[in-house]
N, C-alpha and C positions, 0 to 999 in steps of 0.2 A: 410914562415913567420917569422924564425926566434926564435921563443918562446920557453925558455928553460921548460920544462915540470918540471923540478926539481924545477924551480923557480915558479912554481903554486901553491897557497894554497888552498886547497879545506875544506870547513866546513860542516858539519853535526850538527845539533842538538844533536843526538844519535848515537850510535852505530847501533842499528836496521835500522836506514835508508840509512848509507853507511858507510861499513868497506872494502870495497875490497881493493887489494893490487894494487898500481897504482903508475905511474913514478912520481907522484908529492908528494907534502906533505899533508897530511890528519890532520884536529884534529877534536875532539868533543866539542861543545862550551856550550852546555846543553840547556833547553827552556826556554824561555822566552828574552824579549828585554833587560832587564839590565843584566841577567846572562849571557848572549851571549856575550853581547858588552863589559863586564869585562873581560870575558875569552878571546876573542879576543884581546882586548888592551894587557893583559897581554902575550898574544903569541906573539903578534909584539913587546913588549920588550924584549923578550927572542930572536926572530928573529935577531933584529935589534943589540944587543949585540954579536951574533955569527957571523956576518955578512954575513946571510941568510936572507936578507930582498925579500918579492915577490914582483913578477913583476904584477901577477895578483891573486885576490881573486873570489873564486867560493863557493857560497852558494849552497849546492843540499838538497834534503829531501822533505819531505809531505806537503801538502798543501791542502786546501779545495777548492771548488768553487762552486757557484750559476749558473756560466753560460759554465764551460766546463766541459766535460763528465771525469767519473772516469776512469784513466788509460790512461789518456793525461799526457803528461811534458811539462809544460809550463816553457819557457825561458822567464823570467823578465827583463825587462829592467827599470821599473819605481817602485819607492818604497814609500810608505807613510805610516800614521799609521790610523788605523780606530777607534781607542779609545782614542785619544788625543783632549781630551773636554774641552776648558775654560771656559764653560758655560756663566755667565755673563760678562767675561771679553773677551769673543770673539770678540767684536768690537774693542779691541784696540789692537789686533794680527789677523787681518783678515786672513793669510795665512800661512799655517804650510810649514816648509822646506820638498820638495820633492827631490829625488834623480835621478838622471839619468847619466849615464857613457859612452853615445855612443861617444864622441869626446876620450875620452883615449881608449876605446876597439877598436877603427876604427885605432889611431896609432900602435896598436898592429897585425894589420891586421885580427882582429875579427869585426862577426857583433853583433850587440846589440838586446837584447831580445825584443819582441813584447807586452809581457803580463804585467798587472799593479799589483805589490803585495803589499797588505795591510795587515798591521804586528800590533798586538794587545797581550797583555797578558791574552787573553781567548779564550778559545777552542770552537769558533762558533758553535752552533746548532740549530740556528734560521735563517728563510731566511731572505736574506738580496741583496744586489748590487754589490758584489765584485767580479771582476775577480777571483782572486787569494788572498787566505788568510793563513798565517801561524803566528808564535809569536817570529820570531829572523830578518827575512831578512830587514826591514826595520833598525832596530838597528845598523846590521852588514854594512850595506851601511852607514850608518852614521858615523860608524868609520874608514870605507876605505875613506869618505869622508874629514875626518879631517886629513887623512895622505896621501891625494892625490894618491890612489891607484885605479885601476881599479876594478869594482866589478858588478857582474852580478850573476844569481841567475836561479837554473833550480829546478822546482818543478813538483814533481808526485802527482798529483792528487788523493787522497784516498778516498774522499769522498765530498758530496753536500751540505756541511755545513747545515744539515736538523736535524732532529730528530733520524737518524740512523748514524750519524755521528760519534759517538764514537765507536760503533761497527765496522762500515765500516774502519775506521782508525785501529784498534786494527787488524780485520783481513786482511788486506792488507799492513801494514807497512814495514812487513818483506820481503814483493816482488817487493820493490821500488829501489832495489839496483841497479840491472841487467839493467834496462831500463835506469836508470840516469847515469851511469858509460858509457853505449853507446851513450846516445845522447849527453853528455859531450865530450866524443873522437871525433865523428862525427866533434862537432863545435869545436874543438881547431885543427882540421885536415883541416877544412875549406871545 
């Protein structure tokens, strides 16, 4: 495949989600769309100045799902926002941007994820129709899209976006790293 792992940038919101020693660059970008996008933008500026531009960006971490079982690792290839609401102006802007990276990933010899990641600035604890939900993925995808960087996400399903979600997340978040690390390694190796 020819992908230099040293040029892969792996992003997690929190050290509790992913801190394993790896051959790639690892950064923690914080929780939420604005914070994570701002931190990734600042990091990319530093990497550009240092001549260390990544060839691939991968977001790893925890997520909820109303559809997938807990303990599943979802490989996400489509990214949107679930809390983007224009209310009475929605008819003027009928479609919000969604991001996909199948073509640039294929150029690297990598497969695209099949799950749809919906991001929002709220921790969901109510029933919903979303396949995978987090609080950063969409914003990170938007930054990567703006810089023509291939992007994908691997999310460990910690909770069912229900009344028990907060407890499930707290009890599970520190266990996601090993499974995420193995899934990412297997994917990169093809």
